[in-house]
Each structure stands twice: as C-alpha cells, then as structure tokens.
C-alpha positions in Angstrom: -13.9 52.2 18.2 -11.6 49.7 19.8 -14.2 48.1 22.0 -16.4 46.8 19.2 -13.3 45.3 17.4 -12.1 43.6 20.6 -15.6 42.3 21.3 -15.9 41.0 17.7 -12.5 39.3 18.0 -13.5 37.7 21.4 -16.7 36.3 19.9 -14.9 34.9 16.8 -12.3 33.3 19.1 -15.0 31.8 21.3 -16.8 30.4 18.3 -13.6 28.9 16.9 -12.7 27.4 20.2 -16.1 25.9 20.7 -16.1 24.4 17.2 -12.9 22.6 17.9 -13.6 21.2 21.3 -14.2 17.6 20.3 -11.5 15.4 18.9 -10.2 11.8 18.6 -7.1 11.3 20.6 -4.5 8.7 19.6 -2.5 7.6 22.6 0.7 5.5 22.9 0.5 3.9 26.3 -1.0 6.9 28.3 0.7 9.7 26.2 -1.4 11.5 23.6 0.5 11.6 20.3 -2.0 12.8 17.7 -5.4 14.5 17.6 -8.1 14.3 14.9 -10.5 17.2 14.9 -13.8 17.7 13.1 -12.9 18.3 9.4 -9.6 16.4 9.8 -8.6 13.8 7.2 -8.2 10.3 8.7 -7.3 7.0 7.2 -7.9 3.7 9.1 -8.5 0.0 8.7 -11.8 -1.4 10.1 -12.1 -4.6 12.0 -13.0 -6.4 8.8 -9.7 -5.4 7.2 -10.9 -2.7 4.8 -8.9 0.6 4.5 -11.0 3.7 4.4 -10.1 7.4 4.1 -12.1 10.6 4.4 -13.1 13.5 6.6 -14.5 13.5 10.2 -17.8 15.5 10.3 -18.8 15.0 13.9 -17.5 13.4 17.1 -19.6 11.9 19.9 -18.8 10.2 23.2 -17.8 6.8 21.6 -18.0 7.3 17.8 -17.6 9.7 15.0 -19.4 10.6 11.8 -17.5 10.4 8.6 -17.5 11.3 4.9 -15.6 8.8 2.8 -13.4 10.0 0.0 -12.6 8.0 -3.1 -10.2 9.4 -5.8 -10.3 8.2 -9.4 -7.2 8.8 -11.4 -7.4 9.3 -15.2 -4.9 10.1 -17.9 -5.8 13.8 -17.8 -6.2 14.2 -14.1 -8.3 13.0 -11.2 -11.8 13.1 -9.7 -12.8 12.9 -6.1 -16.1 11.5 -4.9 -17.5 12.0 -1.4 -20.0 9.6 0.4 -21.4 11.0 3.6 -23.5 9.6 6.4 -21.1 7.0 7.8 -20.8 6.4 11.5 -18.0 4.4 13.1 -17.5 3.4 16.7 -13.9 3.8 17.9 -14.0 0.1 18.5 -14.4 -0.4 14.7 -10.9 1.0 14.1 -8.2 -1.7 14.1 -5.2 0.0 12.4 -4.0 3.5 11.5 -1.1 4.2 9.1 2.0 6.2 10.2 2.8 9.5 8.7 5.6 7.9 6.6 3.2 5.7 4.6 1.3 6.5 1.4 -2.2 5.9 0.2 -2.9 4.4 -3.2 -6.2 3.8 -4.9 -7.1 0.8 -7.0 -10.6 -0.1 -8.3 -12.1 2.5 -5.9 -10.4 0.9 -2.9 -7.7 2.6 -0.9 -4.7 0.8 0.5 -1.6 1.8 2.4 1.9 1.1 1.2 5.4 1.9 2.5 6.3 5.5 1.6 9.3 7.4 2.9 10.3 5.1 5.7 13.9 5.4 6.5 15.9 2.2 6.9 12.7 0.1 6.4 14.7 -2.8 4.7 17.0 -2.9 7.7 14.3 -2.6 10.3 12.1 -5.3 8.7 15.1 -7.7 8.4 15.2 -8.1 4.6 18.8 -6.9 4.3 20.0 -9.4 6.9 18.0 -12.3 5.3 19.3 -11.5 1.9 22.9 -11.1 3.1 22.8 -14.3 5.1 21.2 -16.4 2.3 23.6 -14.9 -0.2 26.7 -15.6 1.9 25.6 -19.3 2.5 24.7 -19.7 -1.2 28.0 -18.2 -2.4 30.0 -20.5 -0.2 28.1 -23.6 -1.4 28.5 -22.6 -5.0 32.3 -22.0 -4.6 32.7 -25.4 -3.0 30.8 -27.1 -5.7 32.9 -25.4 -8.4 36.1 -26.5 -6.7 34.7 -30.0 -6.2 34.9 -29.6 -2.4 32.1 -31.0 -0.2 30.1 -27.9 0.8 29.2 -29.2 4.2 32.7 -30.3 5.2 33.8 -29.5 8.7 36.1 -26.6 7.6 33.1 -24.9 6.0 30.7 -25.2 8.9 31.9 -22.0 10.6 31.2 -19.8 7.5 27.8 -21.5 6.9 27.0 -20.9 10.6 27.8 -17.2 10.2 25.5 -16.9 7.2 22.7 -18.8 8.9 23.1 -16.6 12.0 22.7 -13.4 9.9 19.7 -14.9 8.2 18.2 -15.8 11.6 18.7 -12.2 12.9 16.8 -11.0 9.8 14.0 -13.4 10.3 13.6 -12.3 14.0 13.5 -8.7 12.9 10.9 -9.5 10.2 8.7 -11.3 12.7 8.7 -8.3 15.1 8.5 -5.6 12.4 5.1 -3.8 12.2 4.8 -0.7 10.1 1.3 0.2 11.3 -0.3 1.7 14.4 -2.4 -1.2 15.8 -5.1 -0.3 18.3 -4.7 -2.6 21.2 -2.2 -3.0 24.0 0.3 -0.3 22.9 -2.0 2.2 21.2 -5.5 3.3 22.0 -8.1 5.7 20.5 -10.4 7.8 22.6 -13.2 10.3 21.8 -12.8 13.5 23.8 -16.0 15.5 23.9 -15.9 18.8 25.8 -19.4 20.2 26.7 -20.1 23.6 25.3 -20.5 26.4 27.8 -24.2 27.0 28.5 -25.6 30.5 28.8 -26.4 31.6 32.4 
C-alpha cells in the first residue's frame, strides 16, 4: 500500500519541479536577488517608457510570454481584464519597481508611485532642501523686518549654513533613484533548464 503512495508522490514532485524549471532572474551585480517563475506577477517599464503589469505564461532563452492585466475601479468594486499573447524580450525591460512601491491605475494605464518607503523624504533630499531654503528665507525675512541688510557680513555665515544644507539635499536628490534600472548595476536573465528526456 505504501509503494503506490510513494510512487504517486514522487511523480507529483517531479511534475511540479519540471513545471517550475524556467524563470527570470533579477541580479544585482552578479548576485541573484529575485526570481519570476511561470504564473508569477511582474510589473515593468518597457524601453518606450510604458508601465505594464501582468502574469508570465512562458519563458524562453531570451524572452517571455505575458498576459497583461488591467484593473478598472468602480464605485461598487473593481473588474480585471486580461489580454494574452504578448511576447517581450528581456532587452525590452528597462525598469522594475521595488517591493516598497505601489501600482495605481488611471485610464487603463498602470503607473508606479512611492508606497511604504521608509525615510524616502530624507533619502531623496527633500527634507534637506526644505530645511536649507527655510533657514535662509527666515533669516532674510527677519533682517528685512528689523531693517537690517540681509546680506551683511555678519549674516553670511548663517546664509552659508542654509545654502550648504540645501546643497546637500540637492546632491541627494540627484543621486536618488527609487527604481531598479536594468543596466550596469542590475541585470535580468532568462534561465531555462532543459527537461529530463526519457531514456
């Protein structure tokens, strides 16, 4: 009685393993950081700048087949449409979102917005820019109220501090990128493992 059950479990395990052989591998430098299997959801931006989301249906040596998903939101709920038959080369993918970002739909187009990103306003430099500009502006307004010249020699140190903080924020903003951009740092690869052939 045990042998048929063990044999059945072995066959089911083999079928499951074979069906999940092929995947897309996202790498940071040479380290694999995420896998997308057949039937996985994936969201990406194509080389023409359009965001697309949907389900992977098949993976080949240098491309994958894809069913696009579009969600329509109504007052009483939502409706999901699927459009199958798309094929993308991995070279068509320019950007992937991070797990912290959110998808939104507008006029049947998906876009990616900041979601639950910790310290985003610090990392993108906005806080430093606002603090630096506010400090400089406050000093100038106080001097004007007191009928003092705002750019007098005694004020240059305080204005310099504010300008320095603003400059730090600007540099952070220029180097901040919330997306995974395929290129030098990140790469995407199709991994296709040949199925075992019967002897």
